[in-house]
DRENVOGU-552830 format. One record per residue (C-alpha): x, y, z; residue in one letter. Coordinates in pm, whole numbers. Layout:
c1|c2|c3|r
X|Y|Z|A
...
***
This chain:
c1|c2|c3|r
473|2969|2159|M
808|3066|2011|H
1035|2771|1952|R
1401|2842|2005|A
1654|2703|1765|L
1789|2365|1862|S
2148|2488|1846|S
2068|2772|2084|R
1885|2531|2316|W
2178|2291|2310|L
2429|2567|2389|N
2212|2683|2679|T
2174|2330|2815|A
2547|2266|2809|L
2638|2619|2933|N
2881|2664|2646|I
2853|3042|2659|A
2940|3052|3030|E
3222|2798|3006|H
3439|2877|2705|P
3660|2576|2774|R
3614|2263|2566|R
3317|2054|2682|V
3272|1686|2601|E
2927|1605|2467|L
2728|1361|2679|P
2745|1008|2548|L
2369|957|2563|F
2319|1247|2323|L
2583|1163|2062|C
2695|803|2111|P
2819|751|1756|S
3004|1077|1702|I
3379|1084|1748|N
3519|1417|1853|I
3755|1539|1584|V
3937|1869|1572|S
3803|2126|1323|P
4136|2142|1140|R
4128|1769|1073|Q
3775|1794|938|R
3859|2079|704|L
4172|1904|586|A
3978|1590|513|G
3716|1773|315|V
3974|1970|118|A
4172|1659|29|S
3866|1468|-83|S
3738|1744|-312|S
3896|1799|-650|R
3793|2103|-846|I
3935|2192|-1181|S
4059|2549|-1198|T
4081|2763|-1507|S
4330|3034|-1575|R
4200|3391|-1549|W
4171|3537|-1894|R
4249|3907|-1934|V
3965|4105|-2092|Q
4020|4407|-2310|H
3680|4572|-2267|R
3452|4681|-1986|C
3099|4557|-2056|L
2799|4505|-1833|H
2608|4183|-1780|M
2430|4057|-1474|Q
2535|3726|-1329|A
2319|3474|-1151|E
2386|3376|-795|A
2568|3042|-753|P
2340|2753|-676|T
2592|2487|-572|E
2783|2510|-246|A
3158|2476|-275|S
3381|2335|1|P
3670|2533|146|P
3984|2536|-65|L
4346|2624|-22|D
4444|2990|-58|S
4595|2947|-406|D
4300|2752|-541|I
4049|2973|-363|Q
4155|3289|-548|Q
4114|3135|-894|N
3785|2975|-795|F
3651|3302|-653|S
3733|3494|-971|I
3517|3262|-1176|Q
3229|3288|-930|R
3222|3669|-936|L
2953|3841|-1144|P
3085|3901|-1492|K
3007|4267|-1459|Q
2913|4507|-1182|C
2539|4557|-1171|R
2580|4916|-1056|G
2817|5072|-1310|C
2848|4804|-1580|G
3227|4767|-1555|A
3382|4425|-1614|F
3471|4236|-1295|S
3840|4226|-1207|Q
4062|4175|-904|T
4382|4334|-1032|T
4344|4713|-1022|F
4191|4832|-692|P
4136|5191|-804|N
3950|5104|-1126|Q
3578|5034|-1181|P
3475|4670|-1152|G
3728|4577|-881|Y
3606|4325|-621|F
3788|4283|-290|D
3763|3913|-202|L
3800|3990|168|S
3484|4204|172|R
3197|4042|363|K
2936|4097|91|A
3164|3929|-165|V
3235|3638|68|Q
2866|3582|135|N
2803|3581|-239|Y
3088|3337|-307|L
3019|3116|-2|R
2644|3117|63|P
2677|2797|270|E
2869|2988|537|G
2549|3158|648|A
2386|2819|730|D
2618|2728|1016|R
2331|2708|1265|S
2145|2470|1033|R
2444|2236|1016|R
2463|2230|1395|E
2095|2148|1418|D
2143|1871|1164|K
2399|1705|1389|V
2156|1731|1678|Y
1870|1580|1476|E
2081|1291|1350|D
2187|1213|1706|A
1827|1199|1827|L
1733|950|1555|K
1973|688|1696|H
1841|706|2052|F
1592|478|2218|D
1321|704|2350|H
1224|461|2626|E
1578|456|2759|E
1589|835|2756|L
1263|854|2953|K
1402|614|3213|K
1703|843|3255|K
1474|1144|3307|G
1504|1308|2968|V
1195|1490|2839|D
1168|1350|2487|V
868|1567|2393|E
1060|1884|2477|A
1348|1764|2261|L
1109|1702|1971|A
955|2046|2003|L
1297|2207|1994|S
1358|2077|1640|I
1287|2353|1391|V
1146|2247|1050|P
1387|2285|756|P
1152|2533|584|E
1242|2789|850|T
1604|2794|731|Y
1523|2874|370|Q
1690|3201|289|R
1676|3410|-27|P
1972|3378|-260|P
2260|3612|-179|P
2239|3953|-337|K
2481|4019|-621|V
2745|4251|-471|P
2860|4582|-609|L
3218|4651|-705|C
3430|4841|-456|D
3390|5169|-646|R
3010|5145|-648|C
3011|5033|-283|H
3213|5342|-185|T
2989|5568|-393|L
2675|5426|-233|L
2787|5448|129|H
3061|5713|141|N
2965|5938|-156|H
3325|5950|-276|T
3487|5828|-596|G
3647|5919|-925|E
3462|5980|-1251|S
3525|5763|-1555|I
3623|5882|-1900|Y
3311|6002|-2077|H
3233|5850|-2419|P
3194|6053|-2735|S
2877|6094|-2937|I
3032|5877|-3208|E
3070|5583|-2970|S
2708|5627|-2855|I
2601|5624|-3220|R
2797|5305|-3291|D
2646|5140|-2983|T
2289|5215|-3095|I
2368|5087|-3445|L
2451|4746|-3292|E
2095|4715|-3160|S
1938|4374|-3243|P
1590|4531|-3251|Y
1402|4667|-3548|K
1218|4928|-3340|Y
1437|5161|-3137|N
1343|5469|-2939|H
1594|5718|-2800|V
1498|5908|-2484|Y
1711|6222|-2478|H
1731|6305|-2106|V
1762|6676|-2016|L
1821|6826|-1673|D
1574|7082|-1541|A
1839|7255|-1327|A
2010|7420|-1626|D
1756|7352|-1902|F
1834|7358|-2195|P
2217|7354|-2156|M
2223|6971|-2144|S
2072|6949|-2495|L
2257|6786|-2784|L
2122|7000|-3073|P
2210|6778|-3369|R
2135|6445|-3207|L
1891|6332|-3478|T
2151|6391|-3748|E
2436|6233|-3554|L
2239|5918|-3471|L
2088|5876|-3821|D
1736|5863|-3683|M
1400|5995|-3792|M
1410|6378|-3805|P
1175|6574|-3583|L
823|6597|-3719|R
739|6939|-3858|T
413|7133|-3835|K
327|7039|-4192|N
22|6815|-4187|R
176|6594|-4455|R
493|6527|-4259|S
547|6160|-4177|K
529|6043|-3819|A
785|5765|-3868|S
1005|5613|-4132|K
1233|5313|-4172|F
1604|5358|-4237|Y
1809|5048|-4330|S
1528|4814|-4216|D
1509|4990|-3879|R
1301|5264|-3725|K
1458|5494|-3467|T
1261|5774|-3303|E
1341|6027|-3033|I
1169|6184|-2734|S
1286|6464|-2506|F
1253|6392|-2133|V
1313|6672|-1882|I
1407|6510|-1551|T
1392|6653|-1200|R
1107|6885|-1293|S
1030|6919|-921|D
1316|7173|-914|L
1108|7417|-1120|L
794|7453|-908|A
653|7307|-585|P
344|7137|-735|T
269|6929|-1041|K
-5|7162|-1181|P
242|7451|-1177|Q
496|7247|-1374|V
224|7145|-1621|D
142|7511|-1683|R
509|7567|-1767|L
491|7322|-2058|F
438|7584|-2335|P
733|7778|-2194|Y
952|7466|-2197|L
857|7395|-2558|Q
944|7750|-2662|E
1282|7742|-2486|V
1363|7403|-2638|L
1265|7527|-2984|R
1502|7824|-2946|D
1781|7592|-2830|A
1737|7367|-3133|L
1818|7664|-3354|G
1716|7677|-3716|R
1600|7313|-3718|T
1355|7375|-3433|G
1157|7662|-3580|R
885|7453|-3743|N
891|7130|-3540|V
594|7021|-3333|R
775|6908|-3017|L
488|6684|-2916|G
751|6435|-2799|N
852|6650|-2499|L
767|6536|-2147|V
867|6671|-1804|A
894|6408|-1530|V
1014|6382|-1172|S
1137|6045|-1047|A
1158|6181|-693|K
795|6296|-680|R
660|6037|-932|A
531|6303|-1173|W
445|6154|-1514|W
665|5849|-1454|T
373|5607|-1478|K
275|5748|-1818|E
632|5723|-1943|L
654|5365|-1817|K
344|5269|-2013|E
485|5444|-2318|D
800|5232|-2295|I
588|4919|-2258|W
367|4998|-2560|K
659|5089|-2786|R
848|4767|-2703|A
1179|4710|-2879|G
1487|4886|-2746|A
1466|5202|-2537|G
1792|5398|-2509|W
1865|5650|-2232|M
2094|5910|-2394|V
2216|6230|-2235|G
2500|6411|-2069|K
2656|6301|-1742|A
2469|6355|-1415|N
2136|6458|-1568|V
1943|6182|-1385|G
1938|5896|-1638|K
1991|5614|-1386|S
1732|5750|-1144|Q
1482|5787|-1427|L
1572|5435|-1546|F
1469|5289|-1211|E
1143|5486|-1201|A
1016|5401|-1552|V
1139|5044|-1598|F
836|4809|-1640|P
899|4552|-1367|K
707|4233|-1293|G
562|4172|-1640|R
721|3844|-1744|M
379|3675|-1750|E
276|3881|-2054|W
183|3674|-2359|T
84|3803|-2704|P
-269|3761|-2837|S
-326|3459|-3061|K
-603|3624|-3262|H
-416|3928|-3389|Q
-137|3979|-3637|I
211|3991|-3486|T
521|4152|-3631|V
879|4044|-3578|N
1037|4281|-3328|M
1399|4202|-3412|H
1593|4328|-3712|A
1662|4086|-3994|K
2006|3946|-4050|T
2196|4073|-4356|P
2194|3733|-4533|N
1816|3718|-4540|K
1611|3870|-4816|E
1513|4223|-4710|S
1198|4393|-4820|T
1138|4754|-4900|S
1156|4992|-4604|A
839|5168|-4709|E
636|4844|-4693|S
715|4777|-4326|Q
425|4792|-4085|Q
397|4933|-3737|E
422|4687|-3446|P
106|4604|-3259|A
113|4763|-2917|Q
-19|4466|-2718|D
74|4166|-2932|D
438|4171|-3035|I
593|3832|-3090|E
789|3721|-2785|T
1142|3651|-2897|Q
1414|3658|-2637|T
1766|3756|-2732|I
1995|3456|-2717|E
2252|3476|-2441|D
2609|3488|-2570|I
2862|3266|-2400|G
3195|3393|-2278|E
3378|3214|-2557|E
3152|3382|-2815|E
3192|3731|-2673|L
3304|3979|-2934|D
3569|4203|-2779|E
3519|4464|-3052|L
3147|4499|-2983|S
3029|4808|-2796|L
2699|4653|-2686|L
2725|4392|-2407|P
2538|4061|-2425|P
2179|4053|-2301|A
2142|3918|-1945|P
1880|3670|-1834|K
1543|3832|-1778|E
1395|3845|-1429|T
1077|3996|-1293|N
1249|4235|-1056|Y
1609|4286|-1170|P
1874|4490|-996|E
1873|4852|-1111|M
2181|5063|-1196|P
2345|5260|-918|L
2216|5614|-861|V
2490|5854|-748|S
2568|6225|-752|D
2911|6157|-903|L
2921|6248|-1274|P
3012|5947|-1484|G
2892|5668|-1254|T
2781|5439|-1540|T
3090|5295|-1708|A
2929|5074|-1975|S
2584|5017|-2132|P
2348|4837|-1894|I
2087|4622|-2067|R
1781|4500|-1876|I
1508|4313|-2071|P
1141|4320|-1977|F
807|4169|-2073|G
920|3813|-2154|N
1121|3926|-2456|G
900|4219|-2547|R
1188|4465|-2529|G
1464|4603|-2314|E
1578|4933|-2164|L
1942|5034|-2200|I
2118|5288|-1978|D
2409|5441|-2168|L
2709|5620|-2014|P
2674|5995|-1996|G
2853|6227|-2233|L
3082|6491|-2090|E
2861|6767|-1955|R
3088|7032|-1811|T
3435|7088|-1677|G
3325|7333|-1410|L
3390|7083|-1132|E
3759|7076|-1228|Q
3782|7439|-1111|H
3621|7363|-773|V
3784|7213|-467|K
3714|6844|-412|K
3533|6896|-84|E
3287|7133|-255|H
3221|6943|-579|R
2913|6763|-452|L
2767|7100|-347|S
2736|7199|-715|L
2445|6958|-761|I
2093|7087|-698|M
1925|6808|-503|R
1603|6985|-404|S
1400|7289|-500|R
1559|7620|-406|I
1364|7899|-234|V
1596|8193|-311|P
1656|8515|-126|E
1578|8841|-300|Q
1900|9045|-333|M
1922|9405|-456|T
2204|9511|-688|L
2249|9884|-666|M
2476|10063|-917|P
2836|9974|-842|G
2754|9635|-685|R
2797|9280|-818|S
2670|8932|-740|L
2912|8647|-659|L
2809|8281|-701|I
3033|8055|-498|G
3297|8327|-494|G
3425|8245|-845|F
3138|8347|-1080|I
3061|8720|-1095|R
2759|8901|-1242|I
2816|9275|-1281|T
2556|9519|-1425|P
2701|9746|-1690|R
2687|10120|-1634|E
2456|10306|-1653|P
2281|10032|-1460|A
1933|10047|-1305|P
1853|9888|-973|V
1831|9512|-1029|M
1677|9229|-830|L
1865|8898|-830|A
1736|8551|-731|Y
2000|8278|-719|A
1847|7931|-784|F
2181|7763|-709|T
2290|7520|-435|P
2609|7723|-378|I
2603|8045|-180|Q
2535|8381|-348|A
2677|8705|-210|H
2616|9067|-316|A
2896|9316|-259|T
3075|9613|-411|R
3223|9549|-753|T
3582|9622|-649|D
3555|9376|-360|K
3390|9119|-585|A
3679|9142|-833|I
3930|9084|-553|G
3737|8783|-419|I
3701|8629|-764|Q
4069|8680|-848|N
4161|8535|-506|Q
4356|8849|-417|T
4120|9017|-172|G
4129|8979|205|E
3752|8991|251|V
3610|8706|455|N
3395|8560|175|V
3446|8195|82|E
3573|8114|-267|N
3524|7744|-343|I
3748|7751|-652|A
4087|7583|-652|V
4390|7813|-614|P
4490|7973|-942|G
4139|7990|-1086|T
4133|8368|-1054|G
4404|8400|-1318|E
4187|8204|-1563|K
3878|8420|-1513|T
3746|8567|-1837|K
3434|8738|-1968|L
3178|8467|-2048|A
2940|8707|-2221|G
2729|9019|-2199|S
2358|8943|-2173|F
2066|9178|-2222|Q
1756|9187|-2006|L
1533|9200|-2313|K
1223|9005|-2208|W
929|9209|-2087|D
770|9060|-1772|V
575|9369|-1672|T
239|9193|-1684|K
357|8905|-1463|Q
523|9128|-1201|R
297|9433|-1187|T
19|9264|-991|G
-332|9415|-973|P
-250|9705|-1206|L
-263|9482|-1514|T
-494|9211|-1383|R
-830|9198|-1558|K
-1026|9143|-1238|D
-858|9448|-1077|A
-749|9778|-1237|V
-698|9618|-1579|G
-450|9864|-1725|L
-265|9776|-2040|K
111|9751|-2029|V
147|10025|-2290|E
-14|10279|-2055|R
233|10220|-1772|L
525|10463|-1741|P
773|10181|-1677|Y
874|9835|-1795|R
999|9534|-1597|V
1268|9346|-1791|L
1420|9012|-1701|S
1642|8722|-1811|T
1778|8395|-1669|D
2156|8344|-1650|I
2234|7970|-1667|L
2530|7802|-1496|I
2595|7462|-1650|E
2527|7176|-1410|G
2452|7412|-1117|V
2134|7615|-1171|G
2028|7960|-1283|W
2011|8320|-1161|V
1701|8526|-1236|E
1760|8898|-1293|L
1488|9163|-1309|A
1505|9543|-1346|A
1245|9818|-1364|Q
1324|10097|-1612|V
1134|10403|-1726|R
966|10371|-2063|T
1111|10704|-2173|K
1466|10589|-2091|D
1412|10248|-2253|L
1313|10387|-2593|F
1523|10701|-2578|E
1766|10756|-2863|K
2119|10679|-2760|R
2380|10952|-2773|P
2644|10926|-3042|A
2911|10820|-2793|S
2704|10525|-2662|E
2545|10420|-2990|A
2698|10112|-3157|P
2954|10195|-3421|H
2817|10162|-3772|T
2978|10251|-4101|E
2828|10564|-4249|E
2731|10534|-4615|P
2936|10739|-4853|Q
2765|11050|-4990|E
2668|11009|-5352|Q
2807|11264|-5595|K
2546|11510|-5714|Q
2498|11484|-6092|L
2414|11777|-6309|S
2104|11784|-6529|A
2308|11706|-6843|L
2475|11406|-6676|E
2139|11270|-6565|R
2003|11291|-6922|L
2310|11111|-7055|E
2265|10835|-6797|A
1902|10784|-6899|L
2001|10776|-7266|A
2256|10501|-7204|E
2018|10276|-7002|D
1655|10393|-7005|P
1535|10083|-6807|K
1766|10151|-6520|K
1584|10298|-6222|K
1743|10505|-5952|P
1823|10307|-5637|P
1557|10320|-5365|P
1635|10522|-5057|P
1787|10313|-4773|P
1537|10176|-4521|V
1628|10266|-4169|Q
1578|9984|-3920|E
1405|10075|-3595|P
1650|10151|-3321|A
1695|9879|-3063|E
1575|9968|-2713|P
1828|10049|-2445|N
1820|9708|-2278|W
2000|9677|-1943|P
2316|9466|-1982|I
2505|9246|-1736|V
2858|9110|-1776|D
2925|8759|-1647|V
3278|8642|-1560|Y
3360|8273|-1510|S
3662|8039|-1524|P
3799|8038|-1881|E
3489|8231|-1990|G
3281|7912|-2018|K
2988|7731|-1854|F
2748|8028|-1888|I
2439|8078|-2105|S
2100|8250|-2089|Y
1736|8184|-2169|R
1394|8344|-2161|K
1293|8406|-1795|P
1079|8143|-1628|M
966|8377|-1344|N
1088|8125|-1090|G
1063|8378|-807|W
687|8404|-854|I
656|8025|-840|L
900|7959|-555|N
892|8267|-330|K
829|8208|42|P
467|8174|134|L
313|8444|354|V
134|8279|645|S
-197|8398|786|A
-34|8488|1118|A
216|8718|951|S
-62|8890|759|R
-269|8967|1070|K
17|9077|1292|S
103|9446|1296|R
451|9549|1183|P
697|9617|1460|R
749|9983|1537|R
1085|10122|1443|S
1299|10215|1747|M
1538|10434|1551|K
1595|10767|1728|G
1377|10681|2026|M
1665|10722|2272|K
1757|11058|2123|K
1397|11169|2145|L
1378|11061|2508|E
1694|11259|2591|K
1554|11566|2415|K
1232|11550|2613|R
1427|11504|2937|R
1636|11813|2864|R
1322|12012|2787|E
1167|11911|3118|R
1484|11992|3309|E
1513|12329|3131|G
1151|12411|3213|G
1196|12324|3579|D
1509|12539|3611|S
1335|12840|3448|A
1038|12801|3679|H
1259|12793|3991|S
1460|13101|3879|S
1142|13305|3842|S
1082|13279|4215|F
***
């Protein structure tokens, strides 16, 4: 049987809800309680309590550190004292963005509004136990009564005893640490302003302040515009171990300045590439090849065995990455550009609930932390690898507020918990304002989420109401659009892709969250320059058309004939070789930074592809000067002067480059555009053909049926009139 709360039962018995006027409590219930006004009670409590206040100290930096919930209840204070007391009870830093807590600048990260309900519940957790205090008064009153006297007056004592709820029922979890106002608005309203992005030098200095000997950098890349979010010279800028080459004698790891720092490439949001995990796994050699090309000269001979493609949304390969972080121990650093999915990946791969881990007592353990400079250091080559399951548990000492170094870029380590609060995940670029450190494994290591580097300025050219539409949140199933000669493709109304004449018929597939529109080139130019009157939306801010420039001319130079021809080249079908076909299918992917990509494909005749260009269309090259013909006497004199000198070899003519189809891409300021080898995303993501659509017959075309019916009617009428005239 459900037992109602005693306060609710008491209110029902006295009909307090029906009679809002003041009701005197019966004397037999509360004989020893004097009725006092609430104001007098609060005044008495406030006068009896003395709390020392401290002056708010202005901080010069914005760090991140989690704060524990207050354990002691504080009585109500006056308004002046309450503000100072509340400031000291706030979390030192916002758990969502890492900004330092403050109550001065409302529009800045880390600002807490003291009038917000979540903040008040965190600062005054005793306010939520009002019903328990009322029940306490009721219980104390029952203890002073004589039960026999109550029974004589007709009071059911057993019912009163059953109405008392045990104190264990009122135990509530500690109040949740609130978010700052900026994070609260981002979480619920999806609006906010980005922070200033740090430079790669500040990220380097932050990693150098690591207290751990073993550090691992996870370079997070976005699958939407892979590999445009790559930092090519990251290993050189961060002074870490260079990428391992294909040479079998190349070292897997090495210590630098008594520390070892390694790197792994993590492609996030891989569910944007293909609908299933096996399809993404089959793309892995392609991803390695594209990443090797993006690394440039340094990536020609590297192994790239440290590349992994994960999806935090679909939980693809996140468990394996989590175990990798656990086995490596030490410090794991999430490095990457803004809005590539670092915080979402952080939450998916953080090893939670492992504080009970203890190292083995029968195996050798190695100190996980770096040595201090005053201690005697040993040779870097003699250092050993850490054991994967038995690293010595050494927690990082918490730094007090008075010991906080304002010049340090790395915040103090918070207290470790089994299930800590994770950083805020938002679509706004630049949500994380400061490094967020969260330890795990009872001192085994910690994972650090670093602020994102500046990724792109494309959003500055887009209207505010359309900026969130630039982010690809789910996999795109594109529409196949045909670009005939003289037509162009518009992306969002402000990015134009125009095939260069003479242009073949091209197929375009826009893997972008913003709308794509194919139209005539002259109309597309007017829409992009914001001068046309065509009813096509342009999401760019006014004046962007004047800043439009040529971003580049890209060739469709990758042969995808075998992938797109179908049964003609399949071994289990016709099995023709590509060289025997009279045509070639060429393709390329045009990348838009932070948005997505556009796949272009064109079918050209083999004869036209390898045909020699006319002199007017051939690229201009300097013709070598004709050598002066020497007479026989002059040749003999030249041999007499230098008999060892041989005549120069004839110039070697390089094979002519094929006539690749070319597209010109125009964008704001001529930026934010790149290209890569085609992924054939249309083959992986095209709409599925259902069984019903395969069995159903195609609908008969009704074109010209009315004209045909009229013609037959006239013939019948003409035949009838001729037949009647014959009689």
